[in-house]
Every structure is written in structure tokens, then in C-alpha cells.
PyMOL Python script that loads the backbone (N, CA, C, O; Angstrom):
from pymol import cmd

cmd.read_pdbstr("""\
ATOM      1  N   MET A   1       0.823  -1.202   0.000  1.00  0.00           N
ATOM      2  CA  MET A   1       0.000   0.000   0.000  1.00  0.00           C
ATOM      3  C   MET A   1       0.859   1.254   0.000  1.00  0.00           C
ATOM      4  O   MET A   1       0.463   2.276  -0.562  1.00  0.00           O
ATOM      5  N   ASP A   2       2.019   1.190   0.618  1.00  0.00           N
ATOM      6  CA  ASP A   2       2.896   2.350   0.642  1.00  0.00           C
ATOM      7  C   ASP A   2       3.361   2.744  -0.749  1.00  0.00           C
ATOM      8  O   ASP A   2       3.445   3.932  -1.058  1.00  0.00           O
ATOM      9  N   SER A   3       3.668   1.755  -1.602  1.00  0.00           N
ATOM     10  CA  SER A   3       4.157   2.068  -2.939  1.00  0.00           C
ATOM     11  C   SER A   3       3.081   2.721  -3.792  1.00  0.00           C
ATOM     12  O   SER A   3       3.385   3.624  -4.570  1.00  0.00           O
ATOM     13  N   SER A   4       1.830   2.289  -3.667  1.00  0.00           N
ATOM     14  CA  SER A   4       0.756   2.892  -4.453  1.00  0.00           C
ATOM     15  C   SER A   4       0.420   4.291  -3.952  1.00  0.00           C
ATOM     16  O   SER A   4       0.124   5.180  -4.751  1.00  0.00           O
ATOM     17  N   SER A   5       0.464   4.497  -2.632  1.00  0.00           N
ATOM     18  CA  SER A   5       0.164   5.836  -2.111  1.00  0.00           C
ATOM     19  C   SER A   5       1.291   6.805  -2.416  1.00  0.00           C
ATOM     20  O   SER A   5       1.030   7.982  -2.665  1.00  0.00           O
ATOM     21  N   SER A   6       2.542   6.343  -2.404  1.00  0.00           N
ATOM     22  CA  SER A   6       3.646   7.237  -2.728  1.00  0.00           C
ATOM     23  C   SER A   6       3.656   7.564  -4.213  1.00  0.00           C
ATOM     24  O   SER A   6       4.097   8.647  -4.597  1.00  0.00           O
ATOM     25  N   ALA A   7       3.173   6.640  -5.070  1.00  0.00           N
ATOM     26  CA  ALA A   7       3.082   6.911  -6.503  1.00  0.00           C
ATOM     27  C   ALA A   7       1.950   7.895  -6.794  1.00  0.00           C
ATOM     28  O   ALA A   7       2.037   8.674  -7.743  1.00  0.00           O
ATOM     29  N   ALA A   8       0.904   7.863  -5.995  1.00  0.00           N
ATOM     30  CA  ALA A   8      -0.228   8.758  -6.203  1.00  0.00           C
ATOM     31  C   ALA A   8       0.058  10.165  -5.688  1.00  0.00           C
ATOM     32  O   ALA A   8      -0.539  11.126  -6.172  1.00  0.00           O
ATOM     33  N   ASP A   9       0.939  10.303  -4.739  1.00  0.00           N
ATOM     34  CA  ASP A   9       1.211  11.608  -4.150  1.00  0.00           C
ATOM     35  C   ASP A   9       1.674  12.656  -5.162  1.00  0.00           C
ATOM     36  O   ASP A   9       1.156  13.772  -5.126  1.00  0.00           O
ATOM     37  N   PRO A  10       2.618  12.365  -6.065  1.00  0.00           N
ATOM     38  CA  PRO A  10       2.995  13.384  -7.054  1.00  0.00           C
ATOM     39  C   PRO A  10       1.830  13.777  -7.956  1.00  0.00           C
ATOM     40  O   PRO A  10       1.673  14.947  -8.303  1.00  0.00           O
ATOM     41  N   GLN A  11       1.020  12.799  -8.331  1.00  0.00           N
ATOM     42  CA  GLN A  11      -0.156  13.107  -9.152  1.00  0.00           C
ATOM     43  C   GLN A  11      -1.129  13.993  -8.380  1.00  0.00           C
ATOM     44  O   GLN A  11      -1.654  14.972  -8.911  1.00  0.00           O
ATOM     45  N   LEU A  12      -1.355  13.641  -7.146  1.00  0.00           N
ATOM     46  CA  LEU A  12      -2.251  14.429  -6.306  1.00  0.00           C
ATOM     47  C   LEU A  12      -1.714  15.841  -6.125  1.00  0.00           C
ATOM     48  O   LEU A  12      -2.470  16.812  -6.168  1.00  0.00           O
ATOM     49  N   GLN A  13      -0.415  15.949  -5.924  1.00  0.00           N
ATOM     50  CA  GLN A  13       0.216  17.261  -5.739  1.00  0.00           C
ATOM     51  C   GLN A  13       0.045  18.120  -6.997  1.00  0.00           C
ATOM     52  O   GLN A  13      -0.288  19.301  -6.905  1.00  0.00           O
ATOM     53  N   ARG A  14       0.272  17.524  -8.166  1.00  0.00           N
ATOM     54  CA  ARG A  14       0.104  18.278  -9.420  1.00  0.00           C
ATOM     55  C   ARG A  14      -1.346  18.694  -9.606  1.00  0.00           C
ATOM     56  O   ARG A  14      -1.624  19.810 -10.044  1.00  0.00           O
ATOM     57  N   PHE A  15      -2.270  17.801  -9.275  1.00  0.00           N
ATOM     58  CA  PHE A  15      -3.692  18.117  -9.385  1.00  0.00           C
ATOM     59  C   PHE A  15      -4.054  19.287  -8.477  1.00  0.00           C
ATOM     60  O   PHE A  15      -4.733  20.224  -8.897  1.00  0.00           O
ATOM     61  N   LEU A  16      -3.594  19.224  -7.231  1.00  0.00           N
ATOM     62  CA  LEU A  16      -3.892  20.300  -6.279  1.00  0.00           C
ATOM     63  C   LEU A  16      -3.283  21.625  -6.718  1.00  0.00           C
ATOM     64  O   LEU A  16      -3.911  22.674  -6.574  1.00  0.00           O
ATOM     65  N   GLU A  17      -2.074  21.587  -7.246  1.00  0.00           N
ATOM     66  CA  GLU A  17      -1.443  22.812  -7.742  1.00  0.00           C
ATOM     67  C   GLU A  17      -2.233  23.398  -8.911  1.00  0.00           C
ATOM     68  O   GLU A  17      -2.434  24.610  -8.982  1.00  0.00           O
ATOM     69  N   ALA A  18      -2.680  22.536  -9.827  1.00  0.00           N
ATOM     70  CA  ALA A  18      -3.475  22.998 -10.969  1.00  0.00           C
ATOM     71  C   ALA A  18      -4.797  23.603 -10.507  1.00  0.00           C
ATOM     72  O   ALA A  18      -5.218  24.641 -11.017  1.00  0.00           O
ATOM     73  N   GLU A  19      -5.446  22.962  -9.550  1.00  0.00           N
ATOM     74  CA  GLU A  19      -6.712  23.483  -9.035  1.00  0.00           C
ATOM     75  C   GLU A  19      -6.513  24.815  -8.306  1.00  0.00           C
ATOM     76  O   GLU A  19      -7.345  25.717  -8.404  1.00  0.00           O
ATOM     77  N   THR A  20      -5.414  24.924  -7.585  1.00  0.00           N
ATOM     78  CA  THR A  20      -5.106  26.178  -6.887  1.00  0.00           C
ATOM     79  C   THR A  20      -4.887  27.300  -7.897  1.00  0.00           C
ATOM     80  O   THR A  20      -5.362  28.418  -7.695  1.00  0.00           O
ATOM     81  N   GLU A  21      -4.172  27.009  -8.980  1.00  0.00           N
ATOM     82  CA  GLU A  21      -3.957  28.008 -10.025  1.00  0.00           C
ATOM     83  C   GLU A  21      -5.269  28.422 -10.679  1.00  0.00           C
ATOM     84  O   GLU A  21      -5.484  29.601 -10.959  1.00  0.00           O
ATOM     85  N   LYS A  22      -6.146  27.447 -10.922  1.00  0.00           N
ATOM     86  CA  LYS A  22      -7.461  27.776 -11.483  1.00  0.00           C
ATOM     87  C   LYS A  22      -8.230  28.705 -10.554  1.00  0.00           C
ATOM     88  O   LYS A  22      -8.849  29.672 -10.999  1.00  0.00           O
ATOM     89  N   GLN A  23      -8.185  28.404  -9.263  1.00  0.00           N
ATOM     90  CA  GLN A  23      -8.890  29.230  -8.290  1.00  0.00           C
ATOM     91  C   GLN A  23      -8.320  30.644  -8.260  1.00  0.00           C
ATOM     92  O   GLN A  23      -9.074  31.616  -8.216  1.00  0.00           O
ATOM     93  N   ARG A  24      -7.007  30.765  -8.284  1.00  0.00           N
ATOM     94  CA  ARG A  24      -6.379  32.093  -8.305  1.00  0.00           C
ATOM     95  C   ARG A  24      -6.801  32.873  -9.537  1.00  0.00           C
ATOM     96  O   ARG A  24      -7.113  34.060  -9.452  1.00  0.00           O
ATOM     97  N   PHE A  25      -6.808  32.199 -10.692  1.00  0.00           N
ATOM     98  CA  PHE A  25      -7.205  32.854 -11.929  1.00  0.00           C
ATOM     99  C   PHE A  25      -8.648  33.320 -11.856  1.00  0.00           C
ATOM    100  O   PHE A  25      -8.960  34.440 -12.259  1.00  0.00           O
ATOM    101  N   GLN A  26      -9.533  32.471 -11.344  1.00  0.00           N
ATOM    102  CA  GLN A  26     -10.939  32.848 -11.218  1.00  0.00           C
ATOM    103  C   GLN A  26     -11.116  34.031 -10.271  1.00  0.00           C
ATOM    104  O   GLN A  26     -11.940  34.909 -10.525  1.00  0.00           O
ATOM    105  N   GLN A  27     -10.356  34.060  -9.190  1.00  0.00           N
ATOM    106  CA  GLN A  27     -10.422  35.192  -8.260  1.00  0.00           C
ATOM    107  C   GLN A  27      -9.937  36.466  -8.937  1.00  0.00           C
ATOM    108  O   GLN A  27     -10.517  37.534  -8.740  1.00  0.00           O
ATOM    109  N   LEU A  28      -8.887  36.360  -9.725  1.00  0.00           N
ATOM    110  CA  LEU A  28      -8.351  37.515 -10.434  1.00  0.00           C
ATOM    111  C   LEU A  28      -9.370  38.059 -11.429  1.00  0.00           C
ATOM    112  O   LEU A  28      -9.576  39.270 -11.513  1.00  0.00           O
ATOM    113  N   VAL A  29     -10.006  37.166 -12.180  1.00  0.00           N
ATOM    114  CA  VAL A  29     -11.027  37.582 -13.147  1.00  0.00           C
ATOM    115  C   VAL A  29     -12.199  38.245 -12.423  1.00  0.00           C
ATOM    116  O   VAL A  29     -12.709  39.269 -12.878  1.00  0.00           O
ATOM    117  N   HIS A  30     -12.624  37.668 -11.304  1.00  0.00           N
ATOM    118  CA  HIS A  30     -13.719  38.253 -10.535  1.00  0.00           C
ATOM    119  C   HIS A  30     -13.347  39.653 -10.031  1.00  0.00           C
ATOM    120  O   HIS A  30     -14.138  40.591 -10.128  1.00  0.00           O
ATOM    121  N   GLN A  31     -12.150  39.772  -9.500  1.00  0.00           N
ATOM    122  CA  GLN A  31     -11.689  41.066  -8.993  1.00  0.00           C
ATOM    123  C   GLN A  31     -11.619  42.093 -10.120  1.00  0.00           C
ATOM    124  O   GLN A  31     -12.046  43.234  -9.950  1.00  0.00           O
ATOM    125  N   LEU A  32     -11.085  41.691 -11.261  1.00  0.00           N
ATOM    126  CA  LEU A  32     -10.988  42.579 -12.415  1.00  0.00           C
ATOM    127  C   LEU A  32     -12.365  43.008 -12.898  1.00  0.00           C
ATOM    128  O   LEU A  32     -12.592  44.185 -13.179  1.00  0.00           O
ATOM    129  N   THR A  33     -13.271  42.065 -12.991  1.00  0.00           N
ATOM    130  CA  THR A  33     -14.625  42.366 -13.446  1.00  0.00           C
ATOM    131  C   THR A  33     -15.315  43.354 -12.507  1.00  0.00           C
ATOM    132  O   THR A  33     -15.924  44.327 -12.952  1.00  0.00           O
ATOM    133  N   GLU A  34     -15.212  43.096 -11.219  1.00  0.00           N
ATOM    134  CA  GLU A  34     -15.855  43.970 -10.235  1.00  0.00           C
ATOM    135  C   GLU A  34     -15.266  45.382 -10.275  1.00  0.00           C
ATOM    136  O   GLU A  34     -16.002  46.369 -10.288  1.00  0.00           O
ATOM    137  N   LEU A  35     -13.955  45.465 -10.295  1.00  0.00           N
ATOM    138  CA  LEU A  35     -13.280  46.758 -10.305  1.00  0.00           C
ATOM    139  C   LEU A  35     -13.650  47.576 -11.543  1.00  0.00           C
ATOM    140  O   LEU A  35     -14.045  48.737 -11.439  1.00  0.00           O
ATOM    141  N   CYS A  36     -13.517  46.957 -12.703  1.00  0.00           N
ATOM    142  CA  CYS A  36     -13.781  47.692 -13.944  1.00  0.00           C
ATOM    143  C   CYS A  36     -15.264  48.010 -14.129  1.00  0.00           C
ATOM    144  O   CYS A  36     -15.611  49.052 -14.685  1.00  0.00           O
ATOM    145  N   TRP A  37     -16.137  47.118 -13.668  1.00  0.00           N
ATOM    146  CA  TRP A  37     -17.576  47.385 -13.771  1.00  0.00           C
ATOM    147  C   TRP A  37     -17.936  48.627 -12.955  1.00  0.00           C
ATOM    148  O   TRP A  37     -18.633  49.519 -13.438  1.00  0.00           O
ATOM    149  N   GLU A  38     -17.452  48.670 -11.715  1.00  0.00           N
ATOM    150  CA  GLU A  38     -17.753  49.816 -10.848  1.00  0.00           C
ATOM    151  C   GLU A  38     -17.178  51.110 -11.413  1.00  0.00           C
ATOM    152  O   GLU A  38     -17.790  52.172 -11.294  1.00  0.00           O
ATOM    153  N   LYS A  39     -16.029  51.020 -12.016  1.00  0.00           N
ATOM    154  CA  LYS A  39     -15.356  52.209 -12.532  1.00  0.00           C
ATOM    155  C   LYS A  39     -15.970  52.707 -13.839  1.00  0.00           C
ATOM    156  O   LYS A  39     -16.065  53.916 -14.054  1.00  0.00           O
ATOM    157  N   CYS A  40     -16.383  51.800 -14.706  1.00  0.00           N
ATOM    158  CA  CYS A  40     -16.731  52.179 -16.078  1.00  0.00           C
ATOM    159  C   CYS A  40     -18.225  52.178 -16.414  1.00  0.00           C
ATOM    160  O   CYS A  40     -18.635  52.821 -17.380  1.00  0.00           O
ATOM    161  N   MET A  41     -19.023  51.483 -15.651  1.00  0.00           N
ATOM    162  CA  MET A  41     -20.424  51.337 -16.015  1.00  0.00           C
ATOM    163  C   MET A  41     -21.290  52.305 -15.219  1.00  0.00           C
ATOM    164  O   MET A  41     -21.559  52.082 -14.039  1.00  0.00           O
ATOM    165  N   ASP A  42     -21.720  53.373 -15.865  1.00  0.00           N
ATOM    166  CA  ASP A  42     -22.582  54.356 -15.202  1.00  0.00           C
ATOM    167  C   ASP A  42     -23.979  53.789 -14.995  1.00  0.00           C
ATOM    168  O   ASP A  42     -24.467  53.690 -13.870  1.00  0.00           O
ATOM    169  N   LYS A  43     -24.602  53.426 -16.090  1.00  0.00           N
ATOM    170  CA  LYS A  43     -25.945  52.844 -16.032  1.00  0.00           C
ATOM    171  C   LYS A  43     -26.051  51.752 -17.095  1.00  0.00           C
ATOM    172  O   LYS A  43     -25.868  52.008 -18.285  1.00  0.00           O
ATOM    173  N   PRO A  44     -26.346  50.548 -16.654  1.00  0.00           N
ATOM    174  CA  PRO A  44     -26.469  49.440 -17.612  1.00  0.00           C
ATOM    175  C   PRO A  44     -27.616  49.684 -18.583  1.00  0.00           C
ATOM    176  O   PRO A  44     -28.678  50.179 -18.206  1.00  0.00           O
ATOM    177  N   GLY A  45     -27.381  49.331 -19.822  1.00  0.00           N
ATOM    178  CA  GLY A  45     -28.411  49.474 -20.843  1.00  0.00           C
ATOM    179  C   GLY A  45     -28.293  48.359 -21.851  1.00  0.00           C
ATOM    180  O   GLY A  45     -27.499  47.436 -21.676  1.00  0.00           O
ATOM    181  N   PRO A  46     -29.083  48.440 -22.913  1.00  0.00           N
ATOM    182  CA  PRO A  46     -29.046  47.366 -23.913  1.00  0.00           C
ATOM    183  C   PRO A  46     -27.745  47.344 -24.721  1.00  0.00           C
ATOM    184  O   PRO A  46     -27.370  46.307 -25.268  1.00  0.00           O
ATOM    185  N   LYS A  47     -27.062  48.484 -24.796  1.00  0.00           N
ATOM    186  CA  LYS A  47     -25.800  48.564 -25.540  1.00  0.00           C
ATOM    187  C   LYS A  47     -24.769  49.310 -24.710  1.00  0.00           C
ATOM    188  O   LYS A  47     -25.108  50.162 -23.889  1.00  0.00           O
ATOM    189  N   MET A  48     -23.513  48.976 -24.937  1.00  0.00           N
ATOM    190  CA  MET A  48     -22.425  49.677 -24.258  1.00  0.00           C
ATOM    191  C   MET A  48     -21.960  50.815 -25.163  1.00  0.00           C
ATOM    192  O   MET A  48     -21.684  50.594 -26.342  1.00  0.00           O
ATOM    193  N   ASP A  49     -21.873  52.020 -24.625  1.00  0.00           N
ATOM    194  CA  ASP A  49     -21.416  53.133 -25.443  1.00  0.00           C
ATOM    195  C   ASP A  49     -19.886  53.089 -25.602  1.00  0.00           C
ATOM    196  O   ASP A  49     -19.201  52.356 -24.889  1.00  0.00           O
ATOM    197  N   SER A  50     -19.382  53.862 -26.519  1.00  0.00           N
ATOM    198  CA  SER A  50     -17.951  53.821 -26.840  1.00  0.00           C
ATOM    199  C   SER A  50     -17.089  54.292 -25.666  1.00  0.00           C
ATOM    200  O   SER A  50     -15.967  53.816 -25.492  1.00  0.00           O
ATOM    201  N   ARG A  51     -17.606  55.220 -24.864  1.00  0.00           N
ATOM    202  CA  ARG A  51     -16.846  55.693 -23.707  1.00  0.00           C
ATOM    203  C   ARG A  51     -16.667  54.576 -22.683  1.00  0.00           C
ATOM    204  O   ARG A  51     -15.575  54.390 -22.147  1.00  0.00           O
ATOM    205  N   ALA A  52     -17.736  53.837 -22.414  1.00  0.00           N
ATOM    206  CA  ALA A  52     -17.653  52.730 -21.464  1.00  0.00           C
ATOM    207  C   ALA A  52     -16.747  51.624 -22.007  1.00  0.00           C
ATOM    208  O   ALA A  52     -15.976  51.030 -21.252  1.00  0.00           O
ATOM    209  N   GLU A  53     -16.832  51.348 -23.291  1.00  0.00           N
ATOM    210  CA  GLU A  53     -15.979  50.325 -23.891  1.00  0.00           C
ATOM    211  C   GLU A  53     -14.505  50.706 -23.779  1.00  0.00           C
ATOM    212  O   GLU A  53     -13.671  49.874 -23.421  1.00  0.00           O
ATOM    213  N   ALA A  54     -14.183  51.967 -24.086  1.00  0.00           N
ATOM    214  CA  ALA A  54     -12.799  52.436 -23.971  1.00  0.00           C
ATOM    215  C   ALA A  54     -12.334  52.377 -22.515  1.00  0.00           C
ATOM    216  O   ALA A  54     -11.181  52.044 -22.242  1.00  0.00           O
ATOM    217  N   CYS A  55     -13.224  52.698 -21.591  1.00  0.00           N
ATOM    218  CA  CYS A  55     -12.902  52.642 -20.169  1.00  0.00           C
ATOM    219  C   CYS A  55     -12.582  51.210 -19.744  1.00  0.00           C
ATOM    220  O   CYS A  55     -11.616  50.978 -19.016  1.00  0.00           O
ATOM    221  N   PHE A  56     -13.388  50.253 -20.195  1.00  0.00           N
ATOM    222  CA  PHE A  56     -13.137  48.843 -19.864  1.00  0.00           C
ATOM    223  C   PHE A  56     -11.790  48.376 -20.399  1.00  0.00           C
ATOM    224  O   PHE A  56     -11.032  47.706 -19.696  1.00  0.00           O
ATOM    225  N   VAL A  57     -11.497  48.729 -21.639  1.00  0.00           N
ATOM    226  CA  VAL A  57     -10.217  48.335 -22.241  1.00  0.00           C
ATOM    227  C   VAL A  57      -9.058  48.918 -21.441  1.00  0.00           C
ATOM    228  O   VAL A  57      -8.100  48.213 -21.121  1.00  0.00           O
ATOM    229  N   ASN A  58      -9.147  50.200 -21.121  1.00  0.00           N
ATOM    230  CA  ASN A  58      -8.093  50.855 -20.346  1.00  0.00           C
ATOM    231  C   ASN A  58      -7.981  50.258 -18.948  1.00  0.00           C
ATOM    232  O   ASN A  58      -6.873  50.051 -18.451  1.00  0.00           O
ATOM    233  N   CYS A  59      -9.099  49.984 -18.319  1.00  0.00           N
ATOM    234  CA  CYS A  59      -9.107  49.413 -16.973  1.00  0.00           C
ATOM    235  C   CYS A  59      -8.434  48.045 -16.961  1.00  0.00           C
ATOM    236  O   CYS A  59      -7.617  47.763 -16.084  1.00  0.00           O
ATOM    237  N   VAL A  60      -8.767  47.206 -17.916  1.00  0.00           N
ATOM    238  CA  VAL A  60      -8.165  45.871 -17.997  1.00  0.00           C
ATOM    239  C   VAL A  60      -6.663  45.988 -18.252  1.00  0.00           C
ATOM    240  O   VAL A  60      -5.869  45.288 -17.623  1.00  0.00           O
ATOM    241  N   ASP A  61      -6.272  46.869 -19.170  1.00  0.00           N
ATOM    242  CA  ASP A  61      -4.846  47.061 -19.459  1.00  0.00           C
ATOM    243  C   ASP A  61      -4.085  47.514 -18.220  1.00  0.00           C
ATOM    244  O   ASP A  61      -3.005  46.996 -17.935  1.00  0.00           O
ATOM    245  N   ARG A  62      -4.635  48.476 -17.478  1.00  0.00           N
ATOM    246  CA  ARG A  62      -3.953  48.967 -16.269  1.00  0.00           C
ATOM    247  C   ARG A  62      -3.900  47.896 -15.187  1.00  0.00           C
ATOM    248  O   ARG A  62      -2.911  47.791 -14.461  1.00  0.00           O
ATOM    249  N   PHE A  63      -4.955  47.104 -15.078  1.00  0.00           N
ATOM    250  CA  PHE A  63      -4.986  46.029 -14.097  1.00  0.00           C
ATOM    251  C   PHE A  63      -3.891  45.005 -14.402  1.00  0.00           C
ATOM    252  O   PHE A  63      -3.183  44.557 -13.501  1.00  0.00           O
ATOM    253  N   ILE A  64      -3.759  44.642 -15.672  1.00  0.00           N
ATOM    254  CA  ILE A  64      -2.721  43.690 -16.079  1.00  0.00           C
ATOM    255  C   ILE A  64      -1.334  44.284 -15.847  1.00  0.00           C
ATOM    256  O   ILE A  64      -0.448  43.603 -15.331  1.00  0.00           O
ATOM    257  N   ASP A  65      -1.142  45.546 -16.225  1.00  0.00           N
ATOM    258  CA  ASP A  65       0.151  46.198 -16.002  1.00  0.00           C
ATOM    259  C   ASP A  65       0.512  46.222 -14.521  1.00  0.00           C
ATOM    260  O   ASP A  65       1.651  45.945 -14.146  1.00  0.00           O
ATOM    261  N   THR A  66      -0.456  46.551 -13.696  1.00  0.00           N
ATOM    262  CA  THR A  66      -0.221  46.610 -12.251  1.00  0.00           C
ATOM    263  C   THR A  66       0.111  45.227 -11.694  1.00  0.00           C
ATOM    264  O   THR A  66       1.012  45.087 -10.867  1.00  0.00           O
ATOM    265  N   SER A  67      -0.607  44.223 -12.142  1.00  0.00           N
ATOM    266  CA  SER A  67      -0.335  42.860 -11.682  1.00  0.00           C
ATOM    267  C   SER A  67       1.070  42.420 -12.070  1.00  0.00           C
ATOM    268  O   SER A  67       1.776  41.822 -11.258  1.00  0.00           O
ATOM    269  N   LYS A  68       1.483  42.709 -13.302  1.00  0.00           N
ATOM    270  CA  LYS A  68       2.832  42.368 -13.751  1.00  0.00           C
ATOM    271  C   LYS A  68       3.881  43.103 -12.922  1.00  0.00           C
ATOM    272  O   LYS A  68       4.892  42.516 -12.538  1.00  0.00           O
ATOM    273  N   PHE A  69       3.645  44.383 -12.647  1.00  0.00           N
ATOM    274  CA  PHE A  69       4.588  45.175 -11.864  1.00  0.00           C
ATOM    275  C   PHE A  69       4.740  44.604 -10.457  1.00  0.00           C
ATOM    276  O   PHE A  69       5.854  44.466  -9.951  1.00  0.00           O
ATOM    277  N   ILE A  70       3.625  44.277  -9.838  1.00  0.00           N
ATOM    278  CA  ILE A  70       3.665  43.728  -8.474  1.00  0.00           C
ATOM    279  C   ILE A  70       4.408  42.398  -8.459  1.00  0.00           C
ATOM    280  O   ILE A  70       5.232  42.165  -7.575  1.00  0.00           O
ATOM    281  N   LEU A  71       4.132  41.526  -9.416  1.00  0.00           N
ATOM    282  CA  LEU A  71       4.841  40.246  -9.483  1.00  0.00           C
ATOM    283  C   LEU A  71       6.336  40.454  -9.686  1.00  0.00           C
ATOM    284  O   LEU A  71       7.153  39.766  -9.075  1.00  0.00           O
ATOM    285  N   SER A  72       6.683  41.386 -10.529  1.00  0.00           N
ATOM    286  CA  SER A  72       8.094  41.681 -10.775  1.00  0.00           C
ATOM    287  C   SER A  72       8.778  42.178  -9.509  1.00  0.00           C
ATOM    288  O   SER A  72       9.887  41.750  -9.191  1.00  0.00           O
ATOM    289  N   ARG A  73       8.127  43.068  -8.796  1.00  0.00           N
ATOM    290  CA  ARG A  73       8.697  43.588  -7.546  1.00  0.00           C
ATOM    291  C   ARG A  73       8.831  42.492  -6.495  1.00  0.00           C
ATOM    292  O   ARG A  73       9.827  42.447  -5.772  1.00  0.00           O
ATOM    293  N   LEU A  74       7.852  41.622  -6.404  1.00  0.00           N
ATOM    294  CA  LEU A  74       7.937  40.515  -5.452  1.00  0.00           C
ATOM    295  C   LEU A  74       9.101  39.591  -5.789  1.00  0.00           C
ATOM    296  O   LEU A  74       9.810  39.125  -4.897  1.00  0.00           O
ATOM    297  N   GLU A  75       9.296  39.331  -7.076  1.00  0.00           N
ATOM    298  CA  GLU A  75      10.423  38.497  -7.486  1.00  0.00           C
ATOM    299  C   GLU A  75      11.747  39.178  -7.140  1.00  0.00           C
ATOM    300  O   GLU A  75      12.689  38.516  -6.705  1.00  0.00           O
ATOM    301  N   GLN A  76      11.821  40.481  -7.330  1.00  0.00           N
ATOM    302  CA  GLN A  76      13.050  41.221  -7.013  1.00  0.00           C
ATOM    303  C   GLN A  76      13.340  41.216  -5.520  1.00  0.00           C
ATOM    304  O   GLN A  76      14.501  41.131  -5.122  1.00  0.00           O
ATOM    305  N   THR A  77      12.323  41.303  -4.699  1.00  0.00           N
ATOM    306  CA  THR A  77      12.549  41.325  -3.255  1.00  0.00           C
ATOM    307  C   THR A  77      12.987  39.971  -2.730  1.00  0.00           C
ATOM    308  O   THR A  77      13.577  39.884  -1.653  1.00  0.00           O
ATOM    309  N   GLN A  78      12.707  38.918  -3.477  1.00  0.00           N
ATOM    310  CA  GLN A  78      13.120  37.583  -3.058  1.00  0.00           C
ATOM    311  C   GLN A  78      14.534  37.249  -3.513  1.00  0.00           C
ATOM    312  O   GLN A  78      15.111  36.276  -3.028  1.00  0.00           O
ATOM    313  N   LYS A  79      15.107  38.018  -4.423  1.00  0.00           N
ATOM    314  CA  LYS A  79      16.411  37.718  -4.987  1.00  0.00           C
ATOM    315  C   LYS A  79      17.609  38.399  -4.330  1.00  0.00           C
ATOM    316  O   LYS A  79      18.708  37.863  -4.473  1.00  0.00           O
ATOM    317  N   PRO A  80      17.508  39.513  -3.634  1.00  0.00           N
ATOM    318  CA  PRO A  80      18.700  40.245  -3.196  1.00  0.00           C
ATOM    319  C   PRO A  80      19.723  39.414  -2.423  1.00  0.00           C
ATOM    320  O   PRO A  80      20.922  39.613  -2.620  1.00  0.00           O
ATOM    321  N   SER A  81      19.315  38.517  -1.575  1.00  0.00           N
ATOM    322  CA  SER A  81      20.273  37.732  -0.808  1.00  0.00           C
ATOM    323  C   SER A  81      21.088  36.814  -1.710  1.00  0.00           C
ATOM    324  O   SER A  81      22.229  36.488  -1.384  1.00  0.00           O
ATOM    325  N   ALA A  82      20.526  36.395  -2.833  1.00  0.00           N
ATOM    326  CA  ALA A  82      21.252  35.526  -3.752  1.00  0.00           C
ATOM    327  C   ALA A  82      22.103  36.321  -4.738  1.00  0.00           C
ATOM    328  O   ALA A  82      23.025  35.766  -5.337  1.00  0.00           O
ATOM    329  N   VAL A  83      21.813  37.603  -4.918  1.00  0.00           N
ATOM    330  CA  VAL A  83      22.517  38.410  -5.903  1.00  0.00           C
ATOM    331  C   VAL A  83      23.901  38.819  -5.414  1.00  0.00           C
ATOM    332  O   VAL A  83      24.848  38.800  -6.201  1.00  0.00           O
ATOM    333  N   PHE A  84      24.052  39.186  -4.152  1.00  0.00           N
ATOM    334  CA  PHE A  84      25.316  39.690  -3.631  1.00  0.00           C
ATOM    335  C   PHE A  84      25.853  38.852  -2.467  1.00  0.00           C
ATOM    336  O   PHE A  84      26.174  39.421  -1.424  1.00  0.00           O
ATOM    337  N   PRO A  85      25.963  37.550  -2.597  1.00  0.00           N
ATOM    338  CA  PRO A  85      26.424  36.755  -1.452  1.00  0.00           C
ATOM    339  C   PRO A  85      27.881  37.010  -1.094  1.00  0.00           C
ATOM    340  O   PRO A  85      28.255  36.893   0.073  1.00  0.00           O
ATOM    341  N   GLU A  86      28.718  37.359  -2.084  1.00  0.00           N
ATOM    342  CA  GLU A  86      30.129  37.555  -1.785  1.00  0.00           C
ATOM    343  C   GLU A  86      30.395  38.837  -1.010  1.00  0.00           C
ATOM    344  O   GLU A  86      31.392  38.913  -0.292  1.00  0.00           O
ATOM    345  N   SER A  87      29.545  39.840  -1.128  1.00  0.00           N
ATOM    346  CA  SER A  87      29.773  41.094  -0.407  1.00  0.00           C
ATOM    347  C   SER A  87      29.572  40.931   1.106  1.00  0.00           C
ATOM    348  O   SER A  87      30.121  41.703   1.892  1.00  0.00           O
ATOM    349  N   PHE A  88      28.800  39.944   1.505  1.00  0.00           N
ATOM    350  CA  PHE A  88      28.572  39.720   2.924  1.00  0.00           C
ATOM    351  C   PHE A  88      29.689  38.906   3.570  1.00  0.00           C
ATOM    352  O   PHE A  88      29.832  38.923   4.792  1.00  0.00           O
ATOM    353  N   SER A  89      30.473  38.202   2.781  1.00  0.00           N
ATOM    354  CA  SER A  89      31.521  37.356   3.333  1.00  0.00           C
ATOM    355  C   SER A  89      32.810  38.134   3.587  1.00  0.00           C
ATOM    356  O   SER A  89      33.699  37.624   4.269  1.00  0.00           O
ATOM    357  N   GLU A  90      32.939  39.339   3.067  1.00  0.00           N
ATOM    358  CA  GLU A  90      34.165  40.121   3.233  1.00  0.00           C
ATOM    359  C   GLU A  90      34.271  40.789   4.569  1.00  0.00           C
ATOM    360  O   GLU A  90      35.255  41.478   4.838  1.00  0.00           O
TER     361      GLU A  90
END
""", "prot")
cmd.dss("prot")
cmd.show_as("cartoon", "prot")
cmd.util.cbc("prot")
cmd.orient("prot")
């Protein structure tokens, strides 16, 4: 039983990681939708006017840019100790 459970663990781990990523993506889409809807939609109607459409496009672009910037900064803050290890040994 140990061999079958240890063989299933990597599969289970990959499945859980994939499901976690799906959940994160869904949360991001929900957050983006809510933010841009509140910002750009004055009054819902049968058609979206060009101003609201341009606002949605800009809102999504800024949201993506901000997300990329934050991820980049987080990656940079995790790297400094590995970037200059020799300066600490002197």
C-alpha cells in the first residue's frame, strides 16, 4: 500500500497545484470584473457606449500592467540575498 500511495502523491500534488492556479485565476477575473464594472459602467443598458468600452479596455490594461509590476517587484525582493552573497563574506 505504501508504494501505491507514494506513486499517487505526485499526481495528487500536481492536481492540487493545478486546481489552486485555477482558483487564483478565477479570483483575479472576478476582482478585475468587479473593479472595472464599478469604474466604467454608469448605467447598464441594452448597448455599451464607446466611452464605457474604452474605459473597460483601459481598466483591464492597467490592471494587467499593475499585476505584472507587483509580481516583478515581489520576485526582485526575493532575490537580493542571492545576488550579492560575496559582499557579505568580506
